[in-house]
Steps between C-alpha positions, in 0.01 A plus 500: 500500500329839532594514869869445420493765228343751740772428758754626248302769322341681796824573696663625179195711418496656847872575492486645149196713587672656802825553308316660210318730739825609667713533187246604237658846463863386517755594238680167455812670373541618863507135611790414270675824584483409870631150438779598261614836634352597838521175695807393697543143380760422766243527778237319295727202427607489865135485606440202271735288712242529776233386255683169454600430860147474648406235244811302594427542872141388442621181331746423782234564764258277312748210508530545875128448557486201264787315669316406825241313290766294323472700178845578362498747215821605330619857555528562128153376408350686796651829387402441137142418600476827692635694201242336272216550748559875522501529121185288469317729740552782250262315266252362754519671842568263793545194279869489585440339839335200337751486215806483724348211697424309180853572373661342808260206466610446141871560552573357846191295588400733785141452619284769343261519795775525759689765308175695456456486877843653550403779261203576727745518791719736299210732435416516872862579589521758219186668631649524849826648370309745280284599798820571697638713216173690477494567874856634491420718198188646660664566837806667347310707244206608716698787660602616152140526384387663824780757475418563133133567578584726795760712320302537178152510651405213272194295591404153387228654284750713311721197436203306369408795280830451320361174365355533154178331399716237333680437828177434685372269227824300485505469881139381500569244225804369689303471824210316337740265321680412825167416668391283205838324492488421872147363455611273215800374698274423799255313276782301343632410843161365603477293183854377549415372848280232346806295413573357843815308410645797318410726790692279743812527287455875470464515877824307537667756277365786709612340826843413361628827639497345848770252402713718278873472564699815588208730573738797509581437132131482414446835672802643317355396164155632594631842597757498220231449237314815600807709574618420146157581356520836676854571376399394148225760518677778690841499332336545160389849605865609516499465122299823469584852613153570640478195726867454592447695823206299632602377849511123573207493742269687265622260234387218729154656524487528121610137473221386734235697310625356169503147641138522608409642160645185339226299676273616219525209251663664199821378332781593742274763656494703178271799544428495875874498582565794267215694655618428857862597432406813307268613780758448776764691302260792448413503873869504594560814293175669605676740738754599230211565261317713755821696565534570128825305471353251255209514258213260564475403133874427486491276809198305375646454150835383639331273758295305249799474264730374777242241605471381139876473444566312825210260451594430138862417585407290804244307296763439230724350769223259602453396135874443449532294819193298399648429157829394662318276750295333227809437284701367795219266609488353151878459504484321837219277374702392195804437718293288743368292210853439371616385843202266541568347160 
């Protein structure tokens, strides 16, 4: 019981602690002013489309990997289960992967162990796609940083000196948390291996990728998921005057940094994601600050406010989709009962 409580409380506590540290001096009237008067809602609403599409693509890709094992999940229940799983992970980080497998088991009779195996496959594929995105971002942005340092005479030490004591502490906390999380996941995997029969089914799920039909479609979904994640992230910056001019490839670098920050187990990356996005925005405008075109305090204040607004709206979307998925699953369940009777 205590263990389960800690799983919920600790991620929330970590996220709240980092958020409090970052926003402790914020005037919250500025937040509402940004949302109601400063933000371009047209761009923000457009970006939300790309927050829905990757969840749909993930459900369709999931069905593809289940099919070779004779597991036939309905499109509708698959999409709903993904919606619910994302929302559930806001409460308990990473629980969504287990919840969506149990949802398909309950709704469509899909083997829990096999579907869990396909989720492991998904994670491996997602890691490879994310590694590709990161490589592209680093290769395209490396000349920008080299040119910036050469033209301004900026050294790595001077960039690091821009970090406040809070920045170093938050970075250290995030790093330690990632290490602890990876250790726990490794321990759980070792414990999970004790169930030999379950492991065989999980293995079948992992290897299902070999027999997937229309591999080109699977690759399309896999790339489409992350392209949409990126557009969901990047297009939101056009909602604000300060960040509307950030080029796409630097936006990709920001996206990669934010994605890795989400590895820290807090609800929807709250805290670490804000810190990562705020830092990358400040770095982007460092040359303008040094040239006297922008004030450092202004950039930092706007950066943390923009990160907060975007994250709040994107999290609200996840909650709304989760509520819809839960309601639709219950509707489908009642309809199935009526047909069986």
